ZABA-881391 format. One record per residue (C-alpha): y, x, z. Coordinates in steps of 0.2 Angstrom, whole numbers, plus 2048, in hexadecimal, padded with zeros to 3 digits. Each point is the difference from the previous one (the first is absolute). Layout:
% ZABA-881391
YXZ ...
***
This chain:
% ZABA-881391
800800800 8128067FC 80F7FC809 8117FD7F9 81180080A 8117FC7FB 80E80D800 8097F580D 7F180080C 7FE8137FE 812803804 7FE7F580F 7F180A806 8098107FE 80F7FA80A 7F57F980E 7F7811801 810809802 8028077EE 80F7FF7F5 7FC7FD7ED 80A80D7F7 7F97FB7EE 7F37F67F8 7FA7FE7EE 7F47F57F6 7F280A7F9 7EF7FE7F8 7F480580D 7F08017F5 7F77F77F3 7F37F3803 7F57FC7F1 80D8087F5 80E7F5807 80F80780A 8007FC812 8127FF807 806806811 80D80980A 804811806 80C80180F 80980F807 8037FD813 80780A80E 7FB7FE812 80F7FB80C 80680D80B 7FF7FB812 81080380A 7FF80E80D 7FE7FB812 810801809 80181080B 8077FF812 
***
């Protein structure tokens, strides 16, 4: 079984996991029975936590 997710869902999952989406592109991931299978490539960056205050 193959899964398919929307761009909006993937962006939400990235945000919820603490990542910023820097770029995304539509790509052909592979071919299945000679037919192109579309997908996405995302470039993400992990959020940097603020340093703890010093006393």
